[in-house]
C-alpha positions in Angstrom: 50.7 16.8 -44.2 52.8 14.8 -47.2 52.3 10.8 -48.1 54.7 8.9 -49.1 54.6 7.9 -52.6 56.8 5.3 -54.8 56.9 7.6 -58.1 60.1 7.6 -59.6 61.9 8.7 -62.5 62.3 5.7 -65.0 65.8 5.5 -65.3 67.3 4.2 -68.6 71.1 2.9 -68.3 73.4 2.2 -71.0 74.4 -1.2 -72.3 77.2 -0.7 -74.2 79.7 1.7 -74.2 77.0 4.2 -74.7 77.2 7.1 -77.2 74.8 8.9 -79.0 74.2 6.4 -81.3 73.2 3.5 -78.6 70.8 6.6 -76.7 69.3 6.9 -80.2 68.7 3.2 -81.1 67.2 2.8 -76.9 64.6 5.6 -77.7 63.8 4.1 -81.5 62.8 0.9 -79.1 60.6 2.7 -76.1 57.1 1.1 -76.7 54.8 2.7 -77.1 57.0 5.4 -78.2 58.9 8.4 -76.7 55.8 10.7 -76.2 53.5 8.2 -74.6 56.4 6.7 -72.7 56.9 10.1 -71.4 53.0 10.8 -70.5 53.2 7.8 -68.7 56.3 7.6 -66.8 56.8 12.0 -66.8 60.5 11.9 -66.5 63.2 9.9 -68.1 66.8 9.6 -67.4 69.3 8.9 -69.1 72.4 7.6 -67.6 75.8 6.6 -68.7 75.5 7.5 -72.6 78.4 10.1 -71.8 77.0 12.7 -73.7 79.0 15.1 -74.4 78.8 18.9 -75.4 79.9 17.9 -79.3 77.0 15.1 -79.1 74.6 16.8 -77.2 72.7 18.2 -80.1 72.3 15.1 -81.5 70.5 14.0 -78.7 68.3 16.9 -78.2 67.4 16.8 -81.8 65.6 13.9 -81.2 64.8 14.6 -77.4 63.3 17.8 -78.5 61.7 18.0 -81.7 61.4 21.7 -81.8 63.8 23.6 -79.5 62.1 27.0 -78.2 63.7 30.2 -77.2 63.5 31.1 -73.9 61.4 34.2 -74.6 59.6 35.6 -71.9 61.3 33.7 -69.3 61.8 35.5 -65.7 65.1 33.0 -64.7 68.5 34.6 -65.1 70.2 32.4 -68.0 72.4 32.3 -70.8 72.2 31.3 -74.1 75.3 28.8 -74.9 73.8 27.2 -78.3 70.8 26.9 -80.6 68.2 27.4 -78.0 70.5 26.0 -75.2 71.0 27.3 -71.8 72.4 27.5 -68.7 69.5 26.3 -66.2 69.7 28.8 -64.1 72.5 31.3 -62.3 70.6 31.5 -59.3 73.5 31.3 -56.1 74.7 27.6 -55.5 74.1 27.6 -52.0 70.2 28.3 -51.9 67.4 25.9 -53.3 65.3 26.7 -55.9 61.7 25.9 -55.3 59.5 23.6 -57.4 57.7 25.0 -60.6 56.6 24.2 -63.9 58.7 26.4 -66.3 57.0 28.9 -67.8 53.9 28.5 -66.4 53.3 32.3 -65.6 53.1 32.9 -69.8 50.2 32.4 -72.2 51.8 29.3 -73.7 55.0 27.0 -72.4 56.8 24.6 -73.2 55.4 20.5 -72.7 59.0 19.0 -72.3 62.6 20.0 -71.0 65.4 18.6 -71.4 68.4 18.7 -68.4 71.8 17.6 -69.3 74.8 17.2 -66.8 77.7 19.1 -68.6 79.7 19.3 -64.8 78.3 17.5 -62.0 78.6 19.3 -58.8 81.1 18.2 -55.8 78.2 17.6 -53.3 74.2 18.0 -53.5 73.2 19.8 -56.5 70.2 17.2 -57.0 67.0 18.6 -59.4 64.1 17.9 -57.7 61.2 16.9 -59.2 57.4 16.2 -58.5 54.1 14.9 -59.2 51.9 18.5 -59.7 49.2 16.5 -59.2 49.9 15.5 -56.3 51.3 18.6 -55.1 47.5 20.3 -56.3 46.3 17.3 -53.8 49.0 17.9 -50.8 47.6 21.6 -50.2 44.7 22.7 -47.8 41.3 23.0 -49.5 41.6 26.7 -48.4 44.3 27.5 -50.4 43.6 26.0 -53.7 40.1 27.3 -52.9 41.4 30.7 -52.9 43.4 30.2 -56.4 40.7 28.6 -57.8 40.1 32.6 -59.7 43.7 32.5 -61.1 46.7 34.8 -60.2 47.9 38.9 -61.6 51.1 38.4 -62.6 53.4 42.3 -62.8 56.7 42.3 -64.2 58.9 45.7 -63.6 61.6 45.1 -66.4 64.3 47.7 -66.6 66.3 48.8 -69.9 69.7 47.8 -69.2 70.4 48.8 -65.4 68.6 47.3 -62.4 67.3 44.5 -60.6 66.3 41.8 -62.0 66.3 41.6 -66.1 65.7 44.0 -69.0 63.3 43.5 -70.9 65.6 43.0 -74.1 67.0 40.2 -72.2 63.4 38.9 -71.4 62.3 38.5 -75.0 65.4 38.3 -76.9 64.9 41.7 -78.8 66.0 45.1 -78.8 62.7 46.2 -80.7 59.9 47.7 -79.0 57.4 46.7 -82.0 58.7 43.0 -81.5 58.3 43.2 -77.9 54.6 44.5 -77.6 53.5 42.2 -80.7 54.6 39.5 -78.9 52.5 40.9 -75.4 49.6 41.4 -78.2 49.6 38.1 -78.5 50.5 36.8 -74.8 47.2 38.7 -73.9 48.9 40.4 -71.3 48.4 44.5 -70.5 51.7 46.4 -70.4 53.3 50.3 -70.5 56.6 51.8 -71.0 57.8 54.2 -68.4 59.5 57.3 -68.7 63.0 55.7 -67.9 62.8 53.5 -70.7 61.5 50.3 -68.6 58.2 48.0 -69.3 55.6 47.0 -67.0 53.8 43.7 -67.9 50.9 42.5 -66.3 49.4 38.4 -66.9 46.5 37.2 -65.9 46.9 33.0 -65.3 45.2 30.1 -64.1 46.3 28.6 -60.6 45.6 24.8 -62.6 45.4 23.5 -65.4 44.5 20.5 -67.5 47.3 17.8 -69.2 46.2 18.0 -72.6 46.5 13.8 -72.9 46.2 12.8 -69.5 42.9 15.2 -68.7 45.0 15.2 -64.4 44.3 18.6 -63.5 47.7 19.8 -62.0 49.2 23.2 -59.8 50.8 25.2 -62.7 51.7 28.2 -61.3 54.7 30.3 -60.1 53.1 32.4 -57.1 55.7 30.9 -54.1 58.3 32.4 -56.7 56.9 35.5 -57.4 55.8 37.0 -54.1 58.5 38.0 -51.8 57.7 35.8 -49.2 58.8 32.8 -51.2 62.8 34.9 -51.2 62.9 33.8 -47.3 61.9 36.4 -44.4 64.9 38.6 -44.3 65.8 39.0 -47.8 61.8 40.3 -48.0 62.7 42.7 -45.6 65.6 44.2 -47.3 63.3 44.3 -50.5 61.3 46.3 -48.6 63.3 49.3 -47.5 64.3 49.5 -50.9 61.0 49.1 -53.0 57.5 48.9 -53.0 55.8 45.6 -53.5 54.5 47.6 -56.8 58.0 48.4 -57.9 59.4 44.8 -57.1 60.9 43.2 -60.7 58.6 40.5 -60.0 55.3 40.3 -58.0 52.1 38.1 -57.5 48.2 38.8 -56.3 45.4 37.1 -56.8 43.5 38.3 -60.3 40.9 40.2 -58.2 44.0 42.0 -56.7 44.0 41.2 -53.5 47.2 40.3 -51.9 48.5 36.7 -51.6 48.8 35.4 -47.8 52.5 34.7 -46.6 51.2 31.0 -44.6 50.0 29.9 -48.3 52.9 30.7 -50.3 55.3 29.2 -47.7 52.7 26.2 -47.7 52.9 26.3 -51.4 56.9 26.3 -51.7 57.5 23.8 -47.9 54.6 20.9 -49.4 56.9 21.4 -52.8 59.7 20.5 -51.8 58.6 17.7 -49.0 57.0 15.8 -52.1 59.7 16.0 -54.7 62.2 13.2 -55.9 65.1 13.8 -56.3 67.1 13.3 -59.4 71.4 13.1 -58.7 73.5 14.0 -61.5 76.6 12.0 -62.9 78.7 14.4 -65.9 77.1 13.3 -68.8 73.3 12.6 -67.8 70.2 13.5 -69.2 66.5 14.4 -68.2 63.6 14.7 -70.0 60.9 15.7 -68.7 57.0 16.1 -68.9 56.6 19.8 -67.8 53.0 20.2 -67.1 53.2 16.7 -65.6 56.2 17.6 -63.4 57.6 20.8 -61.7 61.1 20.8 -60.8 63.9 23.1 -58.5 67.1 22.8 -57.6 69.0 21.6 -54.8 72.0 24.1 -53.0 75.2 22.1 -54.1 79.2 22.8 -53.4 82.2 23.1 -56.0 81.6 23.2 -59.7 77.8 22.4 -61.8 76.8 23.3 -64.9 73.4 21.4 -65.8 71.8 23.3 -69.6 68.6 23.1 -70.4 66.8 23.2 -73.2 62.5 23.2 -73.8 60.5 21.7 -76.8 56.9 22.7 -77.6 
C-alpha cells in the first residue's frame, strides 16, 4: 500500500576538525535560518562534528532554545542532565514503532534533538517518517474512523506496579502540583485508594502544522493499544489485567473500541514508510516533531542515544 519516496533528512557534515565552534558556525550560515530550514527539510543530521557529553549543552542551547522537562511523558527514561534524557530504556531486541513525541498530551514539543553518545554494535537506527505521508498511506476507512479523535487512559501507580508511577510521570510528588497540571491540560483524573492516579484525556488524531498547514497523523493509538504490543504480550497482559486496569490504553473518543486490525495497519505502514537514520558516535539529529514521527530499530551491543526537546 505504501509508495516509494525520495525524501531523506538533510545531512550536514563537518568540513574541518568539527567541534561545537564549527557546528555553531554552520548553523549561523543556514539560509534562511535554522527554524525555516528545519520546517523545509523536516530533519537535519549533523555528522562528523565530534560532539561529546561535555560539549553537548552548548550544541543543544542553539538547537533547542527552550529545553523542556519530560513532564507527562509515558516512555521509560532517565534524566541525565539539564532536561536531557535517555531516549528510551525499552529492551534492545524490540522495535519501537513510529510516533510523534507526546502527541497524546495537551502540549507537545515542537523540536526534538537526539545525540549519539555510544553507537550501537549493529542496528539501532532511528527511523523517521513524514507524518503527512503516514496519514496518506492509511486506508480511508481508518482515517474516517479516527476523525472524532481518541481517548487515552493512564493508570499510574504510587511507586510499585506495572508502568510508570505518577511521581515519575509528572516529575513531582506534590498532588496539588499534578492536579494543577492536569487541569491546565483539560484532563479528567481520579486518585485511587491505593494512592494510584487514573487520568483520561481526549485528543485529536490529526493536527495541522502551525507553519505549513499540512494535516499530519498525530496520535499514539497504536502504541497505547494492547494489540500494538504483539499477540503474545497482549495475551499475557489480558490474563493479568483487564483493559481498564492496564498502565495505558486507548479507545475512540466516543468510548468504542479501536479494532486491532486498524492498530496493525497504522503501526506497520508507518514503519514501512520510514527512513532510517543510522548512528555514529557524536552525531546529532534534529527533527520537527509535528512534521515527523520517529521510532527505533532493534540493536545489538551497546547503544546510548540521548534526547532533549523544545517548544
